[in-house]
N, C-alpha and C positions, 0 to 999 in steps of 0.2 A: 504495500498499502505504499505509495508515495503521500505523506503532508500537503492537505490540501487541495488536496481533487476529492470530489465526488467520488463515490463507490456505490452511489445507486443503482441494481440493477432497474429502475425505470425512467425511461424516459422522462424529461423534466416536462413535458408538455401535457403529461397523465397525471403529474404529481397537482392536487387541489391548492389551490391560491394559497389556502390558509397553513398549508404545512409548504410553505415553500419559505423556510426559515433557517440560517446557518448551520441549524442543527435538526434530522430529524429520526422517525425509524420508517422503513416501508417494510410493511409483510407481503411475503408471496404469498396464494394456494396454488399451488399444484392443479387445480380442477378449473382454475379462473386466472390465468396469470397475467392477461391484460386488465384487471381490473384490481390492482395493491390496493392494499388497505397503508394510506398513511397516519401517520401522526405526527404534530408540533414538538418538538423538545424546547422547550424554551430553558435557557439554565438557571434564570432564579426563580422556575415554579420547581415545584415537586417532578419528578417524572412521570411519564403518563403509563397510565392502565393501557395496556395492548392484548389483544384477544390473538390469541394463538388454537390451529387446528393439531393436535397433532395427529388422528386419523381421521382420516374421510369420513369414516362410520361414527366416528363419537364428537361431542359437540364440545364446541371451542371452551379454554380455558382462560382464567384471565392470568397475564403475569404482570405483578407489580413492581416496576421498575425500580420506586424508585426503593424498594426494601433491598433488591438486590445494587444500589446506587453504597446504601450505606452501609452493605456489607463490605462493599472492596473498601471502603472509606474506615472502617474501621479495621481491615484487616491489612489495609496498604498502604496504609496513608503516613510514610514515615520517611522523613523528609531525606534523610542518607542515599535512601535507592531513588528518591524522585529530584530530579532539577526545574527546582519552582519556577527558579530565577529564567529561565527559558522559553516560560509560557508556550499556549497551545499554535499548533497550525491544523488550519489557517486562524489568523489571530483575531482575536475577539474587537467588539465594536468599541467604541468610547465606554460606554452605559456599563454593560457584561464586565468590561476591563477592570471600572472601577468595586464591583461587586464581587468580581474575584478577589481581587487585594483584597479588600474588608473581611470576605469570609476567609481567609484565612489566615491574614491578622488575627482575627478571633481564635485561631486554631493555634494559634503564640509559631504561625510559619509566615517569614517574612519573603515578602518579594516586588523586587525594585518595580516603580512604575515604569510601564514604557518598554521592560525587559522581554520582547519574544526569540 
C-alpha cells in the first residue's frame, strides 16, 4: 500500500456523496459487487457500526468498529513503537490536525504541530 493513495475497490463515482471524506469504509458483497455499502469515517466521531455478511444464508452481523479501535489503542498505543511526530499519510486538514494533537496531548504524547 502506498501512503496517501486510495485503496478502495469501488469506483469513486459509485460512492455516495456523504461518504466522500478523507476516511471511509466500503463493504462489498459477493452477490452485489456493483452496490457497495459505504460508511463515512470521521476522525472526531466514534467509528461507525458496519454491517458484515458472514455467509449468504446468514443475517448480517454488526461490527462495532469503535470497540476495535479502542482495543488497538489500549494494546498498541506505545510511543516507543509509534513515531507520532511523523503524522499520518495523507496529512490531515487543519481542524483534524488540531484535534489529533490535542487528543495525543491528553494521553501524554507530544507531537509537534505541522509534523507530517
